All heavy atoms as TSV, in Angstrom:
chain	resi	resn	atom	element	x	y	z
A	1	MET	N	N	-52.937	-56.403	2.703
A	1	MET	CA	C	-52.518	-55.415	3.752
A	1	MET	C	C	-51.257	-55.991	4.361
A	1	MET	O	O	-51.222	-57.116	4.832
A	1	MET	CB	C	-53.634	-55.233	4.748
A	1	MET	CG	C	-53.254	-54.393	5.893
A	1	MET	SD	S	-54.723	-54.192	6.970
A	1	MET	CE	C	-53.957	-53.558	8.409
A	2	TYR	N	N	-50.198	-55.178	4.435
A	2	TYR	CA	C	-48.962	-55.582	5.076
A	2	TYR	C	C	-48.689	-54.503	6.185
A	2	TYR	O	O	-48.697	-53.356	5.869
A	2	TYR	CB	C	-47.837	-55.586	4.064
A	2	TYR	CG	C	-46.450	-55.741	4.640
A	2	TYR	CD1	C	-46.006	-56.997	5.046
A	2	TYR	CD2	C	-45.660	-54.654	4.823
A	2	TYR	CE1	C	-44.743	-57.121	5.645
A	2	TYR	CE2	C	-44.375	-54.753	5.415
A	2	TYR	CZ	C	-43.921	-56.015	5.811
A	2	TYR	OH	O	-42.702	-56.179	6.373
A	3	VAL	N	N	-48.404	-54.963	7.358
A	3	VAL	CA	C	-48.094	-54.058	8.454
A	3	VAL	C	C	-46.577	-53.816	8.536
A	3	VAL	O	O	-45.830	-54.784	8.765
A	3	VAL	CB	C	-48.614	-54.562	9.844
A	3	VAL	CG1	C	-48.252	-53.583	10.942
A	3	VAL	CG2	C	-50.122	-54.777	9.775
A	4	ALA	N	N	-46.127	-52.599	8.241
A	4	ALA	CA	C	-44.690	-52.292	8.259
A	4	ALA	C	C	-44.242	-51.868	9.647
A	4	ALA	O	O	-43.197	-52.301	10.104
A	4	ALA	CB	C	-44.407	-51.161	7.257
A	5	ASP	N	N	-45.017	-51.043	10.352
A	5	ASP	CA	C	-44.675	-50.563	11.702
A	5	ASP	C	C	-45.957	-50.428	12.528
A	5	ASP	O	O	-47.062	-50.218	11.993
A	5	ASP	CB	C	-44.042	-49.181	11.607
A	5	ASP	CG	C	-42.706	-49.160	10.974
A	5	ASP	OD1	O	-41.831	-49.921	11.449
A	5	ASP	OD2	O	-42.500	-48.380	10.029
A	6	GLY	N	N	-45.819	-50.647	13.807
A	6	GLY	CA	C	-46.986	-50.477	14.682
A	6	GLY	C	C	-47.858	-51.687	14.665
A	6	GLY	O	O	-47.437	-52.798	14.264
A	7	THR	N	N	-49.112	-51.497	15.091
A	7	THR	CA	C	-50.096	-52.581	15.053
A	7	THR	C	C	-51.394	-52.118	14.436
A	7	THR	O	O	-51.722	-50.959	14.467
A	7	THR	CB	C	-50.381	-53.132	16.528
A	7	THR	OG1	O	-50.918	-52.075	17.307
A	7	THR	CG2	C	-49.088	-53.688	17.157
A	8	ALA	N	N	-52.129	-53.047	13.926
A	8	ALA	CA	C	-53.388	-52.741	13.314
A	8	ALA	C	C	-54.367	-53.890	13.641
A	8	ALA	O	O	-53.956	-54.940	14.100
A	8	ALA	CB	C	-53.216	-52.635	11.801
A	9	GLU	N	N	-55.635	-53.577	13.430
A	9	GLU	CA	C	-56.685	-54.635	13.568
A	9	GLU	C	C	-57.388	-54.751	12.234
A	9	GLU	O	O	-57.614	-53.761	11.516
A	9	GLU	CB	C	-57.677	-54.237	14.622
A	9	GLU	CG	C	-57.187	-54.320	16.040
A	9	GLU	CD	C	-58.194	-53.966	17.068
A	9	GLU	OE1	O	-59.299	-53.488	16.678
A	9	GLU	OE2	O	-57.923	-54.178	18.251
A	10	ALA	N	N	-57.705	-55.962	11.895
A	10	ALA	CA	C	-58.473	-56.218	10.608
A	10	ALA	C	C	-59.544	-57.210	10.934
A	10	ALA	O	O	-59.303	-58.162	11.700
A	10	ALA	CB	C	-57.536	-56.714	9.577
A	11	GLY	N	N	-60.687	-57.048	10.348
A	11	GLY	CA	C	-61.781	-57.950	10.571
A	11	GLY	C	C	-62.381	-58.430	9.247
A	11	GLY	O	O	-62.550	-57.704	8.308
A	12	THR	N	N	-62.679	-59.769	9.226
A	12	THR	CA	C	-63.377	-60.395	8.118
A	12	THR	C	C	-64.252	-61.474	8.656
A	12	THR	O	O	-63.933	-62.104	9.683
A	12	THR	CB	C	-62.423	-61.021	7.092
A	12	THR	OG1	O	-61.662	-62.044	7.743
A	12	THR	CG2	C	-61.494	-60.033	6.454
A	13	ASN	N	N	-65.415	-61.628	8.067
A	13	ASN	CA	C	-66.341	-62.681	8.445
A	13	ASN	C	C	-66.615	-62.697	10.001
A	13	ASN	O	O	-66.719	-63.757	10.604
A	13	ASN	CB	C	-65.794	-64.049	8.071
A	13	ASN	CG	C	-65.680	-64.186	6.555
A	13	ASN	OD1	O	-66.506	-63.628	5.843
A	13	ASN	ND2	N	-64.673	-64.897	6.120
A	14	GLY	N	N	-66.755	-61.501	10.581
A	14	GLY	CA	C	-67.057	-61.397	12.003
A	14	GLY	C	C	-65.926	-61.685	12.959
A	14	GLY	O	O	-66.094	-61.694	14.142
A	15	ARG	N	N	-64.732	-61.918	12.451
A	15	ARG	CA	C	-63.537	-62.117	13.331
A	15	ARG	C	C	-62.595	-60.901	13.195
A	15	ARG	O	O	-62.478	-60.280	12.162
A	15	ARG	CB	C	-62.739	-63.347	12.812
A	15	ARG	CG	C	-63.449	-64.632	13.051
A	15	ARG	CD	C	-62.622	-65.825	12.610
A	15	ARG	NE	N	-61.230	-65.686	13.060
A	15	ARG	CZ	C	-60.231	-66.331	12.545
A	15	ARG	NH1	N	-60.409	-67.123	11.534
A	15	ARG	NH2	N	-58.996	-66.209	13.055
A	16	VAL	N	N	-61.975	-60.534	14.318
A	16	VAL	CA	C	-61.021	-59.469	14.342
A	16	VAL	C	C	-59.657	-60.026	14.728
A	16	VAL	O	O	-59.548	-60.755	15.657
A	16	VAL	CB	C	-61.449	-58.351	15.371
A	16	VAL	CG1	C	-60.406	-57.297	15.456
A	16	VAL	CG2	C	-62.799	-57.804	15.000
A	17	CYS	N	N	-58.668	-59.656	13.926
A	17	CYS	CA	C	-57.296	-60.115	14.162
A	17	CYS	C	C	-56.384	-58.930	14.441
A	17	CYS	O	O	-56.537	-57.903	13.834
A	17	CYS	CB	C	-56.790	-60.858	12.938
A	17	CYS	SG	S	-57.720	-62.256	12.468
A	18	ARG	N	N	-55.488	-59.114	15.380
A	18	ARG	CA	C	-54.449	-58.112	15.676
A	18	ARG	C	C	-53.244	-58.393	14.778
A	18	ARG	O	O	-52.772	-59.563	14.747
A	18	ARG	CB	C	-54.078	-58.150	17.125
A	18	ARG	CG	C	-52.994	-57.117	17.454
A	18	ARG	CD	C	-52.622	-57.274	18.944
A	18	ARG	NE	N	-51.465	-56.501	19.266
A	18	ARG	CZ	C	-51.447	-55.262	19.795
A	18	ARG	NH1	N	-52.612	-54.687	20.049
A	18	ARG	NH2	N	-50.344	-54.652	20.082
A	19	LEU	N	N	-52.825	-57.435	14.050
A	19	LEU	CA	C	-51.698	-57.600	13.140
A	19	LEU	C	C	-50.511	-56.774	13.644
A	19	LEU	O	O	-50.656	-55.602	14.056
A	19	LEU	CB	C	-52.047	-57.125	11.702
A	19	LEU	CG	C	-53.247	-57.851	11.116
A	19	LEU	CD1	C	-53.693	-57.164	9.822
A	19	LEU	CD2	C	-52.962	-59.287	10.875
A	20	GLU	N	N	-49.366	-57.363	13.613
A	20	GLU	CA	C	-48.080	-56.744	14.090
A	20	GLU	C	C	-47.130	-56.630	12.901
A	20	GLU	O	O	-47.368	-57.179	11.815
A	20	GLU	CB	C	-47.479	-57.557	15.199
A	20	GLU	CG	C	-48.452	-57.653	16.394
A	20	GLU	CD	C	-47.854	-58.378	17.549
A	20	GLU	OE1	O	-46.776	-59.017	17.446
A	20	GLU	OE2	O	-48.495	-58.374	18.646
A	21	PRO	N	N	-46.031	-55.894	13.061
A	21	PRO	CA	C	-45.083	-55.725	11.979
A	21	PRO	C	C	-44.705	-57.070	11.278
A	21	PRO	O	O	-44.387	-58.046	11.995
A	21	PRO	CB	C	-43.864	-55.079	12.618
A	21	PRO	CG	C	-44.474	-54.263	13.775
A	21	PRO	CD	C	-45.542	-55.153	14.257
A	22	GLY	N	N	-44.791	-57.044	9.977
A	22	GLY	CA	C	-44.465	-58.240	9.197
A	22	GLY	C	C	-45.713	-59.137	8.892
A	22	GLY	O	O	-45.666	-60.001	8.049
A	23	ASP	N	N	-46.839	-58.855	9.600
A	23	ASP	CA	C	-48.059	-59.604	9.326
A	23	ASP	C	C	-48.754	-59.145	8.047
A	23	ASP	O	O	-48.637	-57.950	7.665
A	23	ASP	CB	C	-49.065	-59.529	10.485
A	23	ASP	CG	C	-48.614	-60.276	11.711
A	23	ASP	OD1	O	-47.712	-61.158	11.618
A	23	ASP	OD2	O	-49.108	-59.976	12.819
A	24	THR	N	N	-49.482	-60.035	7.400
A	24	THR	CA	C	-50.251	-59.685	6.222
A	24	THR	C	C	-51.678	-60.212	6.351
A	24	THR	O	O	-51.961	-61.179	7.090
A	24	THR	CB	C	-49.645	-60.275	4.931
A	24	THR	OG1	O	-49.643	-61.729	5.043
A	24	THR	CG2	C	-48.227	-59.768	4.701
A	25	LEU	N	N	-52.569	-59.609	5.583
A	25	LEU	CA	C	-53.957	-60.049	5.501
A	25	LEU	C	C	-54.370	-59.897	4.014
A	25	LEU	O	O	-54.154	-58.853	3.431
A	25	LEU	CB	C	-54.868	-59.240	6.365
A	25	LEU	CG	C	-56.358	-59.609	6.247
A	25	LEU	CD1	C	-56.622	-60.998	6.902
A	25	LEU	CD2	C	-57.244	-58.572	6.870
A	26	ASP	N	N	-54.869	-60.995	3.444
A	26	ASP	CA	C	-55.208	-60.983	2.023
A	26	ASP	C	C	-56.616	-61.635	1.873
A	26	ASP	O	O	-56.732	-62.764	1.571
A	26	ASP	CB	C	-54.230	-61.750	1.213
A	26	ASP	CG	C	-54.510	-61.735	-0.284
A	26	ASP	OD1	O	-55.280	-60.890	-0.700
A	26	ASP	OD2	O	-53.932	-62.552	-0.995
A	27	PRO	N	N	-57.707	-60.811	2.178
A	27	PRO	CA	C	-59.036	-61.399	2.097
A	27	PRO	C	C	-59.362	-61.699	0.614
A	27	PRO	O	O	-58.958	-61.034	-0.316
A	27	PRO	CB	C	-59.891	-60.299	2.643
A	27	PRO	CG	C	-59.137	-59.085	2.522
A	27	PRO	CD	C	-57.738	-59.409	2.540
A	28	THR	N	N	-60.190	-62.765	0.430
A	28	THR	CA	C	-60.638	-63.137	-0.880
A	28	THR	C	C	-61.452	-62.006	-1.472
A	28	THR	O	O	-62.221	-61.348	-0.777
A	28	THR	CB	C	-61.485	-64.422	-0.756
A	28	THR	OG1	O	-60.734	-65.426	-0.130
A	28	THR	CG2	C	-61.937	-64.898	-2.107
A	29	GLY	N	N	-61.383	-61.794	-2.774
A	29	GLY	CA	C	-62.151	-60.768	-3.449
A	29	GLY	C	C	-63.643	-60.899	-3.101
A	29	GLY	O	O	-64.185	-62.012	-3.088
A	30	GLY	N	N	-64.279	-59.791	-2.891
A	30	GLY	CA	C	-65.693	-59.756	-2.590
A	30	GLY	C	C	-65.983	-59.964	-1.139
A	30	GLY	O	O	-67.218	-59.865	-0.753
A	31	VAL	N	N	-65.032	-60.288	-0.291
A	31	VAL	CA	C	-65.251	-60.464	1.135
A	31	VAL	C	C	-65.223	-59.110	1.838
A	31	VAL	O	O	-64.268	-58.376	1.673
A	31	VAL	CB	C	-64.244	-61.419	1.802
A	31	VAL	CG1	C	-64.372	-61.444	3.301
A	31	VAL	CG2	C	-64.341	-62.809	1.188
A	32	ARG	N	N	-66.302	-58.772	2.573
A	32	ARG	CA	C	-66.300	-57.532	3.329
A	32	ARG	C	C	-65.269	-57.591	4.435
A	32	ARG	O	O	-65.121	-58.629	5.082
A	32	ARG	CB	C	-67.663	-57.269	3.949
A	32	ARG	CG	C	-68.711	-57.048	2.898
A	32	ARG	CD	C	-70.094	-56.842	3.568
A	32	ARG	NE	N	-70.829	-55.924	2.731
A	32	ARG	CZ	C	-71.249	-54.727	3.086
A	32	ARG	NH1	N	-71.061	-54.314	4.304
A	32	ARG	NH2	N	-71.940	-54.010	2.265
A	33	HIS	N	N	-64.527	-56.501	4.606
A	33	HIS	CA	C	-63.481	-56.491	5.600
A	33	HIS	C	C	-63.288	-55.059	6.083
A	33	HIS	O	O	-63.669	-54.119	5.407
A	33	HIS	CB	C	-62.195	-57.076	5.101
A	33	HIS	CG	C	-61.658	-56.361	3.883
A	33	HIS	ND1	N	-62.083	-56.608	2.631
A	33	HIS	CD2	C	-60.663	-55.489	3.779
A	33	HIS	CE1	C	-61.429	-55.866	1.746
A	33	HIS	NE2	N	-60.576	-55.154	2.376
A	34	ARG	N	N	-62.671	-54.886	7.264
A	34	ARG	CA	C	-62.365	-53.586	7.851
A	34	ARG	C	C	-60.929	-53.648	8.324
A	34	ARG	O	O	-60.397	-54.685	8.625
A	34	ARG	CB	C	-63.239	-53.358	9.099
A	34	ARG	CG	C	-64.638	-53.468	8.989
A	34	ARG	CD	C	-65.260	-53.419	10.391
A	34	ARG	NE	N	-66.607	-53.048	10.374
A	34	ARG	CZ	C	-67.152	-52.124	11.165
A	34	ARG	NH1	N	-66.384	-51.514	12.038
A	34	ARG	NH2	N	-68.401	-51.814	11.107
A	35	ARG	N	N	-60.391	-52.462	8.492
A	35	ARG	CA	C	-59.013	-52.358	9.060
A	35	ARG	C	C	-58.882	-51.028	9.751
A	35	ARG	O	O	-59.570	-50.070	9.428
A	35	ARG	CB	C	-58.017	-52.530	7.948
A	35	ARG	CG	C	-58.131	-51.462	6.897
A	35	ARG	CD	C	-57.268	-51.780	5.696
A	35	ARG	NE	N	-57.455	-50.795	4.680
A	35	ARG	CZ	C	-58.401	-50.888	3.730
A	35	ARG	NH1	N	-59.174	-51.884	3.616
A	35	ARG	NH2	N	-58.500	-49.913	2.838
A	36	ARG	N	N	-58.000	-50.995	10.742
A	36	ARG	CA	C	-57.700	-49.764	11.452
A	36	ARG	C	C	-56.353	-49.843	12.108
A	36	ARG	O	O	-55.900	-50.863	12.564
A	36	ARG	CB	C	-58.790	-49.409	12.418
A	36	ARG	CG	C	-58.803	-50.221	13.669
A	36	ARG	CD	C	-59.870	-49.798	14.614
A	36	ARG	NE	N	-59.692	-50.546	15.861
A	36	ARG	CZ	C	-59.893	-50.044	17.040
A	36	ARG	NH1	N	-60.273	-48.799	17.170
A	36	ARG	NH2	N	-59.784	-50.750	18.131
A	37	ALA	N	N	-55.688	-48.709	12.193
A	37	ALA	CA	C	-54.443	-48.530	12.910
A	37	ALA	C	C	-54.731	-48.473	14.391
A	37	ALA	O	O	-55.716	-47.905	14.809
A	37	ALA	CB	C	-53.673	-47.351	12.417
A	38	ASN	N	N	-53.849	-49.043	15.220
A	38	ASN	CA	C	-54.035	-49.020	16.663
A	38	ASN	C	C	-53.339	-47.929	17.382
A	38	ASN	O	O	-53.442	-47.770	18.580
A	38	ASN	CB	C	-53.634	-50.370	17.291
A	38	ASN	CG	C	-54.660	-51.422	17.079
A	38	ASN	OD1	O	-55.808	-51.168	16.760
A	38	ASN	ND2	N	-54.242	-52.685	17.164
A	39	GLY	N	N	-52.604	-47.088	16.643
A	39	GLY	CA	C	-51.910	-45.997	17.293
A	39	GLY	C	C	-51.085	-45.206	16.319
A	39	GLY	O	O	-50.913	-45.614	15.188
A	40	PRO	N	N	-50.503	-44.050	16.812
A	40	PRO	CA	C	-49.674	-43.264	15.931
A	40	PRO	C	C	-48.420	-44.055	15.574
A	40	PRO	O	O	-47.971	-44.896	16.328
A	40	PRO	CB	C	-49.366	-42.059	16.854
A	40	PRO	CG	C	-49.608	-42.474	18.237
A	40	PRO	CD	C	-50.637	-43.595	18.154
A	41	GLY	N	N	-47.932	-43.766	14.411
A	41	GLY	CA	C	-46.685	-44.454	13.973
A	41	GLY	C	C	-46.997	-45.761	13.261
A	41	GLY	O	O	-46.053	-46.414	12.746
A	42	THR	N	N	-48.247	-46.179	13.146
A	42	THR	CA	C	-48.537	-47.404	12.430
A	42	THR	C	C	-48.485	-47.102	10.927
A	42	THR	O	O	-49.054	-46.119	10.482
A	42	THR	CB	C	-49.973	-47.901	12.800
A	42	THR	OG1	O	-49.962	-48.269	14.180
A	42	THR	CG2	C	-50.346	-49.119	11.999
A	43	ARG	N	N	-47.824	-47.951	10.223
A	43	ARG	CA	C	-47.756	-47.817	8.697
A	43	ARG	C	C	-48.168	-49.165	8.151
A	43	ARG	O	O	-47.619	-50.170	8.516
A	43	ARG	CB	C	-46.344	-47.428	8.295
A	43	ARG	CG	C	-45.909	-46.068	8.765
A	43	ARG	CD	C	-44.577	-45.636	8.224
A	43	ARG	NE	N	-43.563	-46.644	8.318
A	43	ARG	CZ	C	-42.569	-46.807	7.432
A	43	ARG	NH1	N	-42.454	-46.037	6.449
A	43	ARG	NH2	N	-41.672	-47.765	7.655
A	44	VAL	N	N	-49.095	-49.097	7.178
A	44	VAL	CA	C	-49.503	-50.284	6.457
A	44	VAL	C	C	-49.419	-50.039	4.955
A	44	VAL	O	O	-49.511	-48.922	4.500
A	44	VAL	CB	C	-50.953	-50.723	6.819
A	44	VAL	CG1	C	-51.066	-51.075	8.241
A	44	VAL	CG2	C	-51.933	-49.666	6.429
A	45	LEU	N	N	-49.179	-51.087	4.233
A	45	LEU	CA	C	-49.112	-51.056	2.775
A	45	LEU	C	C	-50.363	-51.765	2.275
A	45	LEU	O	O	-50.601	-52.944	2.633
A	45	LEU	CB	C	-47.866	-51.713	2.232
A	45	LEU	CG	C	-47.794	-51.875	0.747
A	45	LEU	CD1	C	-47.660	-50.520	0.049
A	45	LEU	CD2	C	-46.573	-52.730	0.418
A	46	LEU	N	N	-51.207	-51.100	1.497
A	46	LEU	CA	C	-52.391	-51.678	0.924
A	46	LEU	C	C	-52.148	-51.937	-0.572
A	46	LEU	O	O	-51.729	-51.042	-1.294
A	46	LEU	CB	C	-53.618	-50.766	1.102
A	46	LEU	CG	C	-53.918	-50.450	2.558
A	46	LEU	CD1	C	-55.084	-49.465	2.574
A	46	LEU	CD2	C	-54.299	-51.725	3.308
A	47	VAL	N	N	-52.374	-53.147	-0.999
A	47	VAL	CA	C	-52.175	-53.513	-2.389
A	47	VAL	C	C	-53.478	-54.043	-2.942
A	47	VAL	O	O	-54.147	-54.850	-2.280
A	47	VAL	CB	C	-51.093	-54.632	-2.532
A	47	VAL	CG1	C	-50.917	-55.001	-3.990
A	47	VAL	CG2	C	-49.770	-54.152	-1.975
A	48	SER	N	N	-53.870	-53.593	-4.130
A	48	SER	CA	C	-55.127	-54.014	-4.708
A	48	SER	C	C	-54.855	-54.523	-6.130
A	48	SER	O	O	-54.032	-53.942	-6.856
A	48	SER	CB	C	-56.095	-52.894	-4.755
A	48	SER	OG	O	-57.288	-53.235	-5.380
A	49	GLY	N	N	-55.520	-55.568	-6.544
A	49	GLY	CA	C	-55.334	-56.052	-7.885
A	49	GLY	C	C	-56.637	-56.558	-8.439
A	49	GLY	O	O	-57.672	-56.678	-7.781
A	50	SER	N	N	-56.601	-56.853	-9.758
A	50	SER	CA	C	-57.815	-57.280	-10.410
A	50	SER	C	C	-57.439	-58.261	-11.561
A	50	SER	O	O	-56.425	-58.069	-12.222
A	50	SER	CB	C	-58.574	-56.088	-10.985
A	50	SER	OG	O	-59.615	-56.546	-11.776
A	51	ASP	N	N	-58.303	-59.218	-11.776
A	51	ASP	CA	C	-58.109	-60.153	-12.890
A	51	ASP	C	C	-58.918	-59.744	-14.099
A	51	ASP	O	O	-59.104	-60.467	-14.985
A	51	ASP	CB	C	-58.507	-61.546	-12.476
A	51	ASP	CG	C	-57.589	-62.224	-11.443
A	51	ASP	OD1	O	-56.410	-61.761	-11.420
A	51	ASP	OD2	O	-58.061	-63.022	-10.697
A	52	HIS	N	N	-59.436	-58.498	-14.087
A	52	HIS	CA	C	-60.325	-58.013	-15.095
A	52	HIS	C	C	-59.556	-57.209	-16.174
A	52	HIS	O	O	-59.935	-56.078	-16.538
A	52	HIS	CB	C	-61.462	-57.177	-14.512
A	52	HIS	CG	C	-62.248	-57.939	-13.548
A	52	HIS	ND1	N	-63.083	-58.969	-13.923
A	52	HIS	CD2	C	-62.323	-57.860	-12.176
A	52	HIS	CE1	C	-63.635	-59.494	-12.801
A	52	HIS	NE2	N	-63.211	-58.812	-11.745
A	53	GLY	N	N	-58.437	-57.730	-16.641
A	53	GLY	CA	C	-57.662	-56.997	-17.655
A	53	GLY	C	C	-58.095	-57.396	-19.037
A	53	GLY	O	O	-59.106	-58.115	-19.248
A	54	PRO	N	N	-57.346	-56.964	-20.046
A	54	PRO	CA	C	-57.668	-57.281	-21.450
A	54	PRO	C	C	-57.767	-58.790	-21.626
A	54	PRO	O	O	-57.002	-59.553	-21.116
A	54	PRO	CB	C	-56.483	-56.694	-22.218
A	54	PRO	CG	C	-55.885	-55.635	-21.311
A	54	PRO	CD	C	-56.194	-56.135	-19.935
A	55	GLY	N	N	-58.765	-59.187	-22.368
A	55	GLY	CA	C	-58.970	-60.613	-22.686
A	55	GLY	C	C	-59.621	-61.394	-21.614
A	55	GLY	O	O	-59.791	-62.625	-21.692
A	56	SER	N	N	-60.056	-60.768	-20.485
A	56	SER	CA	C	-60.722	-61.466	-19.365
A	56	SER	C	C	-62.154	-61.734	-19.708
A	56	SER	O	O	-62.824	-61.046	-20.353
A	56	SER	CB	C	-60.672	-60.705	-18.102
A	56	SER	OG	O	-59.371	-60.459	-17.715
């Protein structure tokens, strides 16, 4: 998760972090997490990947 504009909150392992423009969060695979925008105009980029491709 990359915060482009505004602010967001993200939580993992019972902790909540405030994220501002330029901040990132990359939880380890399988870790439960939450995220939310804190107001209008917040833009975040979510990227997902997998190591389960051909030959895995």
